[in-house]
C-alpha positions in Angstrom: -5.1 -35.9 -43.2 -2.9 -36.0 -46.3 -2.7 -32.6 -48.1 -3.1 -34.2 -51.5 -5.7 -34.3 -54.3 -6.8 -37.8 -55.4 -9.0 -39.2 -58.1 -11.2 -42.2 -57.4 -12.3 -43.8 -60.7 -15.4 -46.1 -60.8 -16.8 -44.2 -57.8 -20.3 -45.2 -58.8 -19.5 -48.9 -58.2 -19.5 -50.9 -55.0 -15.8 -50.8 -54.1 -15.4 -47.3 -55.6 -18.3 -46.1 -53.5 -16.8 -47.5 -50.3 -13.4 -45.9 -51.3 -15.1 -42.5 -51.5 -16.5 -42.9 -48.0 -13.3 -44.1 -46.5 -10.9 -41.7 -48.3 -12.7 -38.4 -47.9 -11.6 -38.0 -44.3 -8.1 -39.0 -45.2 -7.2 -36.8 -48.1 -7.7 -33.0 -48.6 -9.5 -33.4 -51.9 -11.2 -36.5 -53.2 -12.7 -36.4 -56.7 -14.8 -39.3 -57.7 -15.5 -40.1 -61.4 -18.1 -42.1 -63.2 -18.7 -43.0 -66.9 -22.5 -42.6 -66.2 -23.6 -39.1 -67.1 -25.2 -37.2 -64.2 -24.0 -39.5 -61.4 -24.4 -37.6 -58.1 -21.4 -35.5 -57.0 -19.1 -37.3 -59.5 -17.1 -36.0 -62.4 -18.0 -37.6 -65.7 -15.0 -39.5 -67.1 -14.8 -42.6 -69.2 -11.4 -44.2 -68.8 -11.7 -45.7 -72.3 -11.5 -42.1 -73.7 -8.0 -40.8 -73.2 -9.0 -37.2 -74.0 -11.5 -37.2 -71.2 -8.9 -38.6 -68.8 -6.3 -36.0 -69.9 -8.8 -33.1 -69.7 -9.8 -34.0 -66.1 -6.2 -34.4 -65.0 -5.4 -30.9 -66.4 -8.2 -29.5 -64.3 -7.7 -31.5 -61.1 -3.9 -32.0 -61.0 -4.1 -35.2 -58.9 -1.3 -36.6 -56.8 -2.8 -40.1 -56.7 -5.3 -42.1 -58.7 -7.1 -45.0 -57.2 -8.5 -47.0 -60.1 -11.7 -49.0 -59.3 -13.2 -48.7 -62.8 -13.7 -52.2 -64.3 -16.2 -54.7 -65.6 -16.0 -57.3 -62.8 -19.0 -59.5 -63.6 -17.5 -62.7 -64.9 -20.6 -63.6 -67.0 -20.8 -60.1 -68.5 -17.1 -60.3 -69.5 -17.7 -63.6 -71.3 -20.7 -62.2 -73.1 -19.1 -58.9 -74.1 -15.4 -59.7 -74.3 -14.5 -56.7 -76.5 -16.2 -54.3 -74.0 -14.4 -56.0 -71.1 -11.0 -55.7 -72.9 -11.7 -52.0 -73.6 -12.6 -51.2 -70.0 -10.4 -53.5 -68.1 -7.2 -53.2 -70.2 -7.3 -50.3 -72.6 -8.9 -47.9 -70.1 -6.0 -48.7 -67.7 -3.5 -48.1 -70.4 -5.1 -44.6 -70.9 -4.9 -43.9 -67.1 -1.2 -45.1 -67.0 -0.2 -42.9 -70.0 -1.9 -39.8 -68.5 -0.5 -40.5 -65.0 3.0 -40.8 -66.5 2.7 -37.4 -68.3 1.5 -35.7 -65.1 3.8 -37.4 -62.7 0.8 -38.9 -60.9 1.0 -42.3 -59.1 -1.5 -44.9 -60.1 -2.9 -47.4 -57.6 -4.8 -50.2 -59.4 -7.0 -53.1 -58.1 -6.6 -56.5 -59.6 -8.0 -59.9 -58.7 -7.3 -63.5 -57.6 -9.0 -64.5 -60.9 -5.6 -64.1 -62.6 -4.8 -67.5 -61.2 -6.3 -70.9 -62.2 -6.5 -72.3 -58.6 -4.5 -75.4 -59.3 -1.9 -74.6 -56.6 -4.4 -73.1 -54.2 -1.9 -70.7 -52.5 -0.3 -68.0 -54.6 2.3 -65.4 -54.0 3.0 -62.2 -56.0 5.8 -64.0 -57.9 3.6 -66.9 -59.1 2.8 -67.0 -62.8 -0.8 -66.1 -63.5 -2.9 -68.4 -65.6 -6.4 -67.0 -65.9 -9.3 -69.2 -67.0 -11.7 -66.7 -68.4 -12.1 -63.3 -70.1 -12.3 -61.4 -66.8 -9.1 -62.9 -65.4 -7.2 -62.4 -68.7 -8.2 -58.7 -69.0 -7.3 -58.0 -65.4 -3.9 -59.7 -65.8 -3.3 -57.6 -68.9 -4.4 -54.5 -67.0 -1.5 -55.0 -64.5 1.1 -54.6 -67.2 0.8 -50.8 -68.0 0.6 -50.0 -64.2 3.8 -51.9 -63.5 5.6 -50.5 -66.5 4.9 -47.0 -65.0 6.1 -47.9 -61.5 2.6 -48.0 -60.2 1.0 -50.1 -57.5 -1.2 -53.2 -58.2 -3.3 -54.6 -55.4 -4.7 -58.1 -56.0 -7.6 -58.9 -53.7 -10.2 -61.6 -53.3 -14.0 -61.7 -52.8 -14.2 -58.0 -51.9 -17.5 -57.3 -50.0 -18.7 -54.0 -48.7 -21.8 -51.7 -48.6 -21.8 -48.5 -50.6 -25.4 -47.4 -50.3 -28.8 -48.3 -51.9 -27.2 -48.7 -55.3 -25.1 -51.5 -53.9 -23.4 -54.5 -55.5 -25.3 -57.6 -56.8 -24.0 -59.6 -53.8 -25.4 -57.3 -51.1 -28.5 -56.6 -53.2 -29.5 -60.2 -52.7 -29.7 -59.8 -49.0 -31.6 -56.5 -49.2 -34.1 -57.9 -51.7 -34.7 -61.1 -49.6 -36.6 -64.1 -50.9 -34.8 -67.2 -52.4 -31.2 -66.4 -53.4 -28.6 -68.8 -54.8 -25.0 -68.6 -53.6 -22.1 -70.5 -55.2 -20.7 -73.4 -53.1 -17.8 -74.7 -55.2 -15.4 -71.7 -55.1 -13.3 -70.9 -52.0 -11.4 -67.7 -51.5 -10.2 -65.3 -48.8 -13.0 -62.8 -48.6 -11.9 -59.2 -48.0 -14.0 -56.5 -46.3 -13.9 -53.5 -48.7 -13.2 -50.9 -46.0 -10.1 -52.8 -44.9 -8.9 -53.1 -48.5 -9.1 -49.4 -49.1 -7.3 -48.6 -45.8 -4.5 -51.0 -46.8 -4.3 -49.5 -50.3 -3.9 -46.1 -48.8 -1.1 -47.1 -46.5 0.8 -48.9 -49.3 0.4 -45.8 -51.5 1.6 -43.4 -48.9 4.6 -45.6 -48.3 5.4 -45.2 -52.0 5.2 -48.9 -52.6 5.2 -50.1 -56.2 4.8 -53.5 -57.8 2.2 -56.2 -56.9 0.9 -56.8 -53.4 -1.7 -59.3 -52.3 -4.3 -58.1 -49.8 -7.1 -60.4 -48.8 -8.9 -62.0 -45.9 -7.5 -64.7 -43.6 -10.1 -67.5 -43.9 -11.1 -69.6 -46.9 -14.8 -69.7 -47.4 -17.2 -70.4 -50.2 -19.7 -67.7 -51.3 -22.4 -69.7 -49.7 -20.5 -70.0 -46.4 -19.7 -66.3 -46.4 -23.3 -65.4 -47.3 -24.6 -67.6 -44.5 -22.5 -65.7 -41.9 -23.9 -62.4 -43.1 -27.5 -63.7 -43.1 -27.1 -65.1 -39.6 -26.0 -61.6 -38.3 -28.3 -59.4 -40.4 -31.5 -61.2 -41.3 -33.4 -60.8 -38.0 -31.7 -57.8 -36.6 -31.8 -55.5 -39.6 -33.0 -56.9 -43.0 -36.3 -58.2 -41.7 -37.3 -54.7 -40.8 -37.2 -53.4 -44.4 -40.9 -52.9 -45.3 -42.5 -55.4 -47.7 -39.4 -57.5 -48.0 -39.7 -61.3 -48.1 -37.6 -63.3 -45.7 -34.3 -64.4 -47.1 -33.8 -68.1 -48.1 -30.2 -68.9 -49.1 -29.7 -71.8 -51.5 -26.5 -73.5 -52.4 -25.7 -73.6 -56.1 -23.1 -73.5 -58.9 -21.9 -70.6 -61.1 -23.8 -69.3 -64.1 -23.2 -70.7 -67.5 -22.5 -68.6 -70.6 -25.7 -66.7 -71.4 -25.7 -67.7 -75.1 -23.7 -70.8 -75.5 -24.7 -72.4 -72.3 -21.0 -73.4 -71.7 -19.6 -73.5 -68.2 -17.5 -70.4 -67.5 -14.3 -71.6 -65.9 -13.5 -70.1 -62.5 -10.7 -70.9 -60.1 -12.2 -73.2 -57.5 -9.8 -72.5 -54.7 -7.4 -69.5 -54.5 -5.6 -68.3 -51.4 -3.5 -65.2 -51.8 -0.4 -65.2 -49.7 0.0 -61.9 -47.9 3.5 -62.0 -46.3 4.7 -59.2 -48.6 1.9 -56.8 -47.6 2.1 -57.7 -43.9 5.8 -56.9 -43.9 5.0 -53.3 -45.0 1.7 -52.5 -43.4 1.7 -51.1 -39.8 -1.9 -51.8 -39.2 -3.2 -54.6 -41.4 -6.9 -54.7 -40.6 -8.8 -57.9 -41.1 -12.3 -57.5 -39.9 -14.1 -60.8 -39.3 -17.1 -61.7 -41.5 -19.3 -61.3 -38.4 -18.0 -57.8 -37.6 -18.1 -56.8 -41.3 -21.8 -57.9 -41.4 -22.5 -55.8 -38.2 -20.8 -52.7 -39.8 -22.7 -53.1 -43.0 -25.9 -53.7 -41.0 -25.6 -50.3 -39.3 -25.0 -48.7 -42.7 -28.1 -50.4 -44.1 -30.1 -49.4 -41.0 -29.2 -45.7 -41.6 -29.9 -45.8 -45.3 -33.3 -47.4 -44.9 -34.1 -45.5 -41.7 -34.7 -48.8 -39.8 -35.0 -47.3 -36.3 
């Protein structure tokens, strides 16, 4: 265990919730934050309010901050672009400023959506060219982190299970019934637990700059979802009371909710990971099948499916 105090922002979200579970046995003190008032066992803090950020830092005195706070829904970002800019960029500026004044290291998660997909494979040195609001705001968010010698981790299709308040992706499996999954975007899906472990090792090695951390195999959302369904539907999910059987359908991404325009997304992005592999001692890459089994056991416990 590291004798350090850390802050996990966005701990009410999917990746932040996974990080809380993974990091609590690793660090002496783990403080999760949420912008939602009254979130269970989490400190209230809106990263868009620099005074709130500064006040919490004065009380906690963290050694490290893992930032998972973001608006990551591509459609929501298009519909509420100013809100996305405030959270995904200005909030990170606030964190970076307060981290600098306290001598705290900032570890920040970014995304493969900073690329347009034209080249398919991308290294950390390749020039971003985001196609939509989400990608643009996440690219912008990297700048204040890098200016303060922080660590930016770009990942891809991060999937994990963080409890009954889980992500929209895993919620589709738990709800059952007909569910549509996108078939025209390929990426290297990353198991959330593996991502948090890699982030921790890079942070403890005092790495700075940009690192790509993603899975090893290119799959569409529909292909990845089909693997999870094959593993979980009969063994776990079908045992949830009053839940209709899951029926996966192949589809295309949502259009803009008001204009009806197609929201551009990179169709095929593979993040090159040689830089991270050269540093990490134990680069875990859980297979989609094993990730599904792990998430299945977590769902079984949460829903008492024994």
